[in-house]
MILUM-771750 format. One record per residue (C-alpha): x, y, z; residue in one letter. Coordinates in steps of 0.2 Angstrom, whole numbers, plus 5000, padded with zeros to 4 digits. Each point is the difference from the previous one (the first is absolute). Layout:
// MILUM-771750
XYZA...
END
This chain:
// MILUM-771750
530450875113X500750124987X501850054996X501250075013X499850185003X501550094993X500050165010X499350025018X498550114999X499649984982X498849865002X498450064991X499749814996X500249865012X501649914999X501249895011X501550035011X501249895008X500450045018X501850065002X501149945014X500050185009X498150015000X499349965017X498250055000X498550014988X499950185004X501750034992X499449924984X498350095000X500950175002X501349964987X498649974987X498850135006X498649885005X499149975017X500549845010X498149965000X500050004981X501649904999X499349875013X498449984989X501049984984X501049865008X498649895009X500549864988X501950025002X500849855009X501250065013X499450185000X499750005019X501849955003X500650144988X501849944997X501350054988X499849924983X498149995001X499150064985X498550105004X498650104991X500150195000X498350074996X499850154989X500150165010X498650125002X499950164990X500649934983X499250064985X
END
C-alpha cells in the first residue's frame, strides 16, 4: 500500500496512514491529506476493518488530485 505519508497534504503518490487516537471520522483524515472521502473509500475497499475506522488501523491514502 505504499510508505506512510510524511506530511499531510504532500501526497502526490499513494501511501498509508495509521489512524490516530484523536481522529473520529473519515472526513477528518480526508481533509488532512487533501483528498475526497470518496477517493479514500475507493482506495480502501480491500482494507480489513476500514468500516469500523478505529485508532491503530492502517489505511491507504490515495494520491491527491492536481499533482504534477
